[in-house]
C-alpha positions as CSV (number, residue, x, y, z in Angstrom):
1,M,93.5,5.6,34.7
2,T,95.6,4.4,37.6
3,S,97.7,6.5,39.9
4,T,100.9,5.2,38.2
5,E,99.6,6.3,34.8
6,K,98.7,9.7,36.1
7,I,102.1,10.2,37.7
8,A,103.8,9.1,34.4
9,N,101.8,11.5,32.4
10,A,102.5,14.3,34.9
11,K,106.2,13.6,34.6
12,K,106.0,13.8,30.8
13,R,104.3,17.2,31.0
14,I,106.9,18.5,33.4
15,N,109.7,17.4,31.2
16,E,108.0,19.0,28.2
17,L,107.6,22.3,30.1
18,E,111.2,22.2,31.3
19,R,112.4,21.8,27.7
20,L,110.2,24.7,26.6
21,I,111.5,26.9,29.3
22,K,115.1,26.1,28.4
23,Y,114.3,26.8,24.7
24,W,112.7,30.1,25.5
25,D,115.7,31.1,27.7
26,E,118.2,30.3,25.0
27,T,116.1,32.1,22.4
28,Q,115.9,35.2,24.6
29,E,119.6,35.1,25.2
30,K,120.3,34.9,21.4
31,N,118.0,37.9,20.8
32,I,119.8,39.9,23.4
33,N,123.2,39.1,21.9
34,K,121.8,40.0,18.5
35,I,120.5,43.4,19.7
36,N,123.9,44.1,21.4
37,F,125.7,43.3,18.3
38,E,123.5,45.5,16.2
39,L,124.0,48.4,18.7
40,N,127.7,47.9,18.6
41,N,127.8,48.0,14.8
42,E,125.8,51.3,14.8
43,K,128.4,52.9,17.2
44,L,131.3,51.8,15.0
45,A,129.6,53.1,11.8
46,A,128.8,56.5,13.4
């Protein structure tokens, strides 16, 4: 495997990791919003 191929593969892995990090951040944000919504509903119901 040449240096160019190694660099190309590394860039692909970096891009995949960046996409995963972005996905995890968005998922965590959605879960936080869902929890806040559920807590607000409990306060209104009480």
